[in-house]
N, C-alpha and C positions, 0 to 999 in steps of 0.2 A: 635399356638403351645402350648402344654399343659405340665404340670409337668411329666405326664407319658412319654412323648417323651424326655424330658430331662434325666429322669432316664434311659431310654432305651439306649440313646446315651453314657451316662457316665458310664453305667454298674452297677447302684446301684439301690436300691429300692427307690420307691416314698416317703417313710418315710425319707430316708436320704436326699433327695432333699428338702423336706420340712424343715429338720433342718438346712441345709445350708442356705436356703432362710430366715429362721428366726433366724440364728445365735444362735441356741439353742442346748445344749447338746455337749458332747465330740465327735468331728469329727476329724479324721486324716487329716493332712495338705494335703497329696496327694489326699485324697478322696474329700476334699473340692475344691482343684484345678481343678479336673476332672469335678465336677459339675458345677463350675463357667465357665469352658471352654465350656462345652456342652451348658449352659444356654446363653452364649454369642453367640456361633455358631447358635443357633436356634433363637435368638432374643427374648429370653423368659422373659418378665417382667424385663428388665434391669433396669428401674428406681425404680421399686418397690424393686428389689434386692439391689440396692445401699442404699436405705432408710433402709432396713431390716438390712444390714450389719453394718450400722452405729449405730444401736440400742445397747445400753449397756445391759449386762447381769445382772440379779439380783443375781445369784448364789442360787436361792431358788427353791425347789421343793414344790408346793403347794399340800396340802392334804384337800379335801373338805369332811367335815362331817356334818351330820344332826344335827341341833340344836333340841335337845328333852328335855324340861323342866323337871327337878326333876330326870333326868336320867344321872348317872355318867358314861359317855361314856368310859373314861379310865380305869375303873374298870370292863367294861363288856368284857367277854372273847373274843367275836367276833372281837371287835375293838381293843382291846389291842395286840392281836396276830398279826393282820394284820399290825398295826402300828409299832410293834417291827421289823417285816420283812422290812418294808419299811425303818425304821430308820437305819437299819444295813447297807443296800445297799448305802443310802445317806451318811453315815459316811465314808464308803470306797471311795466314789467318791468325798469326800470333799464338799458335798453340803448340805445346810441348809434346814430344813423342816419349811414351814409356815403352820400352822393349819388355816383353814378357816371353820367357822360354818355357815352352810345354813339353815335359817329359812324356813321350808317348805310353810310357808304362804306368804313369800316375793317373789318378782319378781327375776328369776334367769337370772344372767348375768355374766357368768363364764369369758368371754372374758375381762371384765373390770380388771381382775387380771392381765392379760397379758398387757393389753394397759397401765396400771399404772405402769407397769415394776416390779411389785411385785413378779412374778414367771416367770420361764422360760418353765415349764411344770407342768402337774397336774395329781393327781390320785384322782378319784371321788369315795366315799363311800355313801351308803344309797340312791343311785339313784333310782327313781320310774319311771315307764312307763306311762307318761301322755304327753299331747301336749306341755305344757310349757318346760318340761325338754327335750323333743325332739327338740324343737326350739332352746334352749340353747346349746345344743350338737353340733346341725348343724352349728350354728354360729362359734363354736370352729373349726369345721371341714373346713368350708368355708374360714376361716382366717388362715388355716394351723397351728393352735396352737396345740402342742402335748399333748395329754391326753390319760389315760387309766381308763376304769371303772372296779371296782372289784365287783363281785357278782351280776351283773345285765346285761341282754342283751336285746336288741331292735330288734325285729323281722323286717326284711326288711332294716335293717341298717347295715353298715359294721364298726361301731365304734370298736375300739381296746378295748379288755377286757380280764380279767382273771376271770374264774368261775369254781366252783366245779362241778363234774359230779352229780348233784343232782337228776336227774331222776334215775340214777342207784343206788344212795344212798338209795332212798325211796324204790326202788324195793327190795334191799337187806333186808331192815327193815321189810317190810311187808311179804316177803317170809319166813323170820325167824319166824315171829309171827304165820304164817300159818302152818309151818313145826312143830311148837310146840303145834298144835292141834287147834288153833284158826280158826273160820270160820266166825266171825262177827267183822271185824276189823274197829274201828273207826278212821277217819282222823281229827286230829286238825291241821288246816293249817293255813298260813299266808295270809295277804291280797293279792288279784289277781294282783295288780300293780307291784309286785316283780316277776321276771322272775323265780326265784327260787321256789316260791309257786306253779307256774304252773307246773314246773318240778317234785316236789314232788307228785303233784296230778297225773300226767302222770305215774310215776313210781308206784305209789299206784294202779292205775287202771290196769296197765300191770301185776302186780302180782296177783291181784284178777282174771283176766281173764285167766291167765295160769294155775290157780287152779279151774277154772270153778265155781267161786263164782260171784253170781249176786250182784251188787251194790244196797245198800239200802240207800236212800236219808238221813235216820236218822242217818247214820254213819258219815255224813260230818259236821263238825263244823269249824268255823273261829275265829282266835284270832289275835293278833297284834304283836306276838312275844315277848311279855313281859309276866313276870311271873303272874302279876295280872289277865291276860286274860286267863290264865290257870286255876286260882282259880275260875274265873267266870264261865268258861265252865264246871267246876267240878260238879255244880248243876245238869246240864243236863245229863253229863255223868253217874252220880250216879244213876239217875232214870233208865237210858237205860242199866246199868249194872245190877241193882236190877230186872228189868223185862225181862231180857235176850235178849234185842236188840243188845247189844254188848258184847264182852267178852275180848276184847283187844283194846289198842289205840296206834296209831302212831302219835307223836307230831312232828311238823315241826321244833322245836328247843328245846333244854334243858330247858330254861326257862319256856317255856309253859308246857313242861312235868313236871317239878318240882312243878309248880304251880297247875298243875292238881293233882299230887299226894297229895300235901298239902290239897287241896280242898276236894279230895275223902277221906282223912284220918278222915275229920270232919264228914263224912257219915259213919264212921267205915268200910271203904273199903281199903284194903291193897294191894299194888302192889305185885305180886308174889303170892298172896293168893287167892284173889277175882278177879283179872284180871292181865292181863300182859301189859306192856308198853314200848316203846322205844322212845327215844329223838333223837335229831340231833344236832351236833356240837362237841360231846364228850368234853364239857367244864370241867373245875375243879370241878363245881358242881356235876356232874355226879357220881364222886366218893365219895362225901361227904354225899348225901342224903342216907336214909336207907328205903328200900333195895336199894343197888347201881344201878345206872340207866344205862341200856343198851342204847347205843347211836351210831349214825354214825359219824365217825371221818372225819373231813374236815381239810386239812393242811393250816390253815389260815395264819400262819407265812410264810409259803412258797409261798402263793398267794401274800402277801405283797412283798416278795422278788422278785418274778417274775415280779410284775407290775413295781416295781422301776427299775428293770433291763431293761426291755423294753424301759425305758425313758432315762436311765443314762448310758448304756453299749452299745457302738456301735455295738458290735457283735450280739445283741438281738434287735437292733431298727427296724428290718425288721419283727419281730414277731407281728401278729395282733390280733389273737384270740386264747386263750390258755384254755383248759378245764384240771383241775387237778383231779386225781384220789382220791376216797373216800373209806372208808372201814367200816365194821360193828364191833363194839366192844360189845361182849355180857356179860352181868352182871346178876345179880339176879332178876332184875325188869322183864325181859321177860320170866322167867322160873317158871311154876307152880309147 
């Protein structure tokens, strides 16, 4: 017998069965009793069940964050907005947050946090698609430990996630640049181990194809989502703006866009005058730079709320994969 069989007999989701088996999250008494009765009737892992129910809960929701030296994550718009959303839900659920910083160079073992009873469930930020990460996530799944990934998807896997509609957001941005008269749009993208980088590329290509624009490989550049990588890219972008290879830029986030604008200014090139540019995230910085930066707005706060709700609110525990809508905010930088 499997967890699926127990879920079917009890009339609940597999996620609910997992939570009862692991004694994790708020579960209604009658729901718990139905699951236990179904498990008993089917003879499903009764010994393991007894051990799981005996386990004490920590009362903590873990949030796994990437450890990036010299980067103040909590002052970064992306992380601060998501964490604010998570914290709001946790507060209402009377659950504590435990921040866990994952060094990308170290071995990943998310299950250790559960086995040591430090957390009851977790949200993972900054996840990248590689073999070690997939193995660590699969171990969580195999042990029925509840988790949700934010802003990263793994093709071929059914991990629970909350993500933005980045392909559409990219499509909106590039289409706007083309509608403004651009025919040579550069893409300053992020690393390919992030699914949102792949999504942005797909949206970029879709917009070009719909307008019968043939891709030029010299339009493609890669940064690391940091402002400095935008500044570095500016040297190449400046050459290609001056020789007519490109006339506009779509940057995969605002930090790179702002860095590129800063670097291009040192080449006496001004956004909205010598080229057009659109960023992504609609961060606070987009309204501070001159000219103000057009950007794709992503509801990061709401993504944090949704991820935490999927783990802490019984009514939403059956949700598995959520894509939230994005929108384009047009400002001076994309208008010549």
